[in-house]
DRENDO-1510 file (C-alpha; in Angstrom, 1 decimal, always signed):
<recs>
REC; n; res; u; v; w
REC; 1; MET; +56.8; -8.7; +114.8 .
REC; 2; ALA; +57.8; -12.2; +116.0 .
REC; 3; ILE; +59.8; -14.6; +113.9 .
REC; 4; GLY; +56.8; -16.9; +113.5 .
REC; 5; ASP; +54.8; -13.9; +112.2 .
REC; 6; VAL; +57.4; -13.3; +109.5 .
REC; 7; GLY; +57.3; -17.0; +108.4 .
REC; 8; SER; +53.5; -17.0; +108.3 .
REC; 9; GLU; +53.5; -13.7; +106.3 .
REC; 10; LYS; +56.0; -15.2; +103.8 .
REC; 11; LEU; +53.8; -18.4; +103.5 .
REC; 12; ARG; +50.6; -16.3; +102.9 .
REC; 13; TRP; +52.4; -14.3; +100.2 .
REC; 14; ILE; +53.7; -17.4; +98.5 .
REC; 15; LEU; +50.3; -19.1; +98.5 .
REC; 16; TRP; +48.6; -15.9; +97.4 .
REC; 17; ALA; +51.0; -15.1; +94.5 .
REC; 18; GLY; +51.1; -18.8; +93.4 .
REC; 19; TRP; +47.3; -19.3; +93.5 .
REC; 20; HIS; +46.6; -16.1; +91.6 .
REC; 21; GLY; +49.6; -16.5; +89.2 .
REC; 22; LYS; +51.0; -13.1; +90.2 .
REC; 23; CYS; +54.6; -11.9; +90.3 .
REC; 24; PRO; +56.1; -12.9; +93.7 .
REC; 25; GLU; +58.0; -9.5; +93.8 .
REC; 26; CYS; +55.2; -6.9; +93.1 .
REC; 27; GLY; +52.0; -9.0; +93.2 .
REC; 28; LYS; +50.7; -7.2; +90.1 .
REC; 29; GLY; +52.2; -8.6; +87.0 .
REC; 30; ALA; +51.4; -12.0; +85.5 .
REC; 31; MET; +53.6; -15.0; +86.3 .
REC; 32; PHE; +52.3; -17.1; +83.4 .
REC; 33; ARG; +52.0; -16.3; +79.7 .
REC; 34; SER; +49.9; -19.4; +79.1 .
REC; 35; TRP; +48.4; -22.0; +81.3 .
REC; 36; LEU; +51.7; -23.6; +82.5 .
REC; 37; LYS; +54.3; -21.6; +80.6 .
REC; 38; LEU; +56.1; -19.0; +82.8 .
REC; 39; ALA; +56.5; -15.5; +81.4 .
REC; 40; ASP; +60.0; -14.4; +80.6 .
REC; 41; ARG; +59.6; -11.4; +83.0 .
REC; 42; CYS; +57.0; -9.6; +85.0 .
REC; 43; ASP; +55.1; -7.2; +82.8 .
REC; 44; HIS; +54.7; -4.8; +85.8 .
REC; 45; CYS; +58.0; -4.7; +87.7 .
REC; 46; GLY; +60.3; -6.5; +85.2 .
REC; 47; LEU; +61.3; -9.4; +87.5 .
REC; 48; ASP; +63.3; -11.9; +85.4 .
REC; 49; TYR; +61.8; -15.4; +85.9 .
REC; 50; SER; +65.0; -17.2; +84.7 .
REC; 51; PHE; +65.6; -18.1; +88.4 .
REC; 52; ALA; +62.5; -20.3; +88.4 .
REC; 53; ALA; +63.2; -24.0; +88.0 .
REC; 54; PRO; +60.1; -25.9; +89.3 .
REC; 55; ASP; +61.0; -28.8; +87.0 .
REC; 56; ASP; +58.8; -31.9; +87.8 .
REC; 57; GLY; +57.7; -30.5; +91.2 .
REC; 58; PRO; +54.1; -29.6; +90.2 .
REC; 59; ALA; +53.5; -33.0; +88.7 .
REC; 60; PHE; +55.0; -34.8; +91.7 .
REC; 61; PHE; +52.9; -32.8; +94.2 .
REC; 62; SER; +49.8; -33.2; +92.1 .
REC; 63; GLN; +50.2; -36.9; +92.1 .
REC; 64; CYS; +50.9; -37.0; +95.8 .
REC; 65; ILE; +47.9; -34.8; +96.7 .
REC; 66; VAL; +45.4; -36.3; +94.2 .
REC; 67; ALA; +46.5; -39.5; +92.4 .
REC; 68; PHE; +47.8; -41.5; +95.3 .
REC; 69; PRO; +44.8; -41.0; +97.6 .
REC; 70; LEU; +42.3; -41.4; +94.8 .
REC; 71; THR; +43.9; -44.6; +93.8 .
REC; 72; PHE; +43.1; -46.0; +97.2 .
REC; 73; VAL; +39.5; -44.8; +96.8 .
REC; 74; ILE; +39.2; -46.5; +93.4 .
REC; 75; VAL; +40.7; -49.8; +94.8 .
REC; 76; TRP; +38.3; -49.7; +97.7 .
REC; 77; LEU; +35.4; -49.1; +95.3 .
REC; 78; GLN; +36.5; -52.1; +93.3 .
REC; 79; ILE; +36.9; -54.4; +96.3 .
REC; 80; ALA; +33.8; -53.2; +98.2 .
REC; 81; TYR; +31.4; -53.1; +95.2 .
REC; 82; GLY; +33.0; -54.8; +92.3 .
REC; 83; PRO; +31.6; -52.4; +89.7 .
REC; 84; PRO; +31.9; -53.3; +86.0 .
REC; 85; LEU; +34.8; -51.9; +84.0 .
REC; 86; TRP; +32.8; -49.1; +82.4 .
REC; 87; VAL; +32.3; -47.5; +85.8 .
REC; 88; HIS; +36.1; -47.0; +86.0 .
REC; 89; LEU; +36.3; -45.8; +82.4 .
REC; 90; VAL; +33.5; -43.3; +83.0 .
REC; 91; PHE; +34.2; -42.3; +86.6 .
REC; 92; SER; +37.7; -43.2; +87.9 .
REC; 93; ILE; +39.9; -42.4; +84.9 .
REC; 94; PRO; +38.4; -38.9; +84.2 .
REC; 95; VAL; +38.4; -37.9; +87.8 .
REC; 96; MET; +42.0; -39.0; +88.2 .
REC; 97; VAL; +43.2; -37.1; +85.1 .
REC; 98; ILE; +41.2; -34.0; +85.8 .
REC; 99; GLY; +42.1; -34.1; +89.4 .
REC; 100; CYS; +45.8; -34.2; +88.6 .
REC; 101; ILE; +45.8; -31.6; +85.8 .
REC; 102; LEU; +43.7; -28.9; +87.5 .
REC; 103; PRO; +46.0; -28.0; +90.4 .
REC; 104; LEU; +49.2; -27.9; +88.2 .
REC; 105; ARG; +49.2; -24.2; +87.6 .
REC; 106; ALA; +48.6; -23.2; +91.3 .
REC; 107; ILE; +51.3; -25.7; +92.4 .
REC; 108; LYS; +53.8; -24.4; +89.9 .
REC; 109; GLY; +53.0; -20.8; +90.9 .
REC; 110; TRP; +53.5; -21.7; +94.6 .
REC; 111; LEU; +56.9; -23.4; +93.8 .
REC; 112; VAL; +58.1; -20.4; +91.7 .
REC; 113; ALA; +56.9; -17.9; +94.4 .
REC; 114; SER; +58.6; -20.0; +97.1 .
REC; 115; GLN; +61.8; -20.1; +95.1 .
REC; 116; TYR; +61.8; -16.4; +94.8 .
REC; 117; VAL; +60.7; -15.5; +98.3 .
REC; 118; ASN; +63.2; -17.9; +99.9 .
REC; 119; LYS; +66.0; -17.1; +97.4 .
REC; 120; ALA; +66.3; -20.9; +96.7 .
REC; 121; GLN; +68.8; -22.4; +94.4 .
REC; 122; GLU; +70.9; -25.5; +94.3 .
REC; 123; SER; +73.9; -25.2; +96.5 .
REC; 124; GLY; +77.1; -24.3; +94.7 .
REC; 125; THR; +75.4; -23.4; +91.4 .
REC; 126; GLU; +75.5; -19.6; +91.7 .
REC; 127; HIS; +78.5; -19.3; +89.4 .
REC; 128; LEU; +77.0; -21.6; +86.8 .
REC; 129; TRP; +73.6; -19.8; +86.8 .
REC; 130; ALA; +75.4; -16.4; +86.4 .
REC; 131; LYS; +77.4; -17.8; +83.5 .
REC; 132; LEU; +74.3; -19.3; +81.8 .
REC; 133; ASN; +72.2; -16.2; +82.2 .
REC; 134; ALA; +75.1; -14.0; +80.8 .
REC; 135; ARG; +75.3; -16.3; +77.8 .
REC; 136; ALA; +71.5; -16.2; +77.3 .
REC; 137; ARG; +71.7; -12.4; +77.3 .
REC; 138; GLY; +74.5; -12.4; +74.7 .
REC; 139; GLU; +77.2; -11.2; +77.1 .
REC; 140; THR; +80.7; -12.6; +76.9 .
REC; 141; ASP; +83.2; -13.6; +79.5 .
REC; 142; GLU; +86.2; -11.4; +78.7 .
REC; 143; ARG; +88.5; -13.3; +81.1 .
REC; 144; HIS; +88.4; -16.4; +78.9 .
REC; 145; GLY; +88.4; -14.6; +75.6 .
REC; 146; GLY; +84.8; -15.3; +75.2 .
</recs>
């Protein structure tokens, strides 16, 4: 298998797992426990989702994909046709809000799956994450009398 094939397979897996909200490890368990809330761990293979830190990424990408282009369409509509305000209240605002909210779950799933598949984390934070995860599990650091 060529290197390009490996990359495209990883991308397909990331997109599939994220779109379906499935565990990026096994592809069977649920990634989410509610619409945008990640599960603590996979209910099938036990993958701990504490590694996931999509932060504001889903909102940013949703705005870039939907809100910015749609803003240009709305401005064009206003300049070209000069519709009354109610047209924007009935059409533009709901389309913008719904268009930005609907893709959030898939985008968040893609980001979490991508973090897992690519083993992504901030450079130099391995020690900090290990310490925080140990504290969350109730473990103590015996070296520091903890």
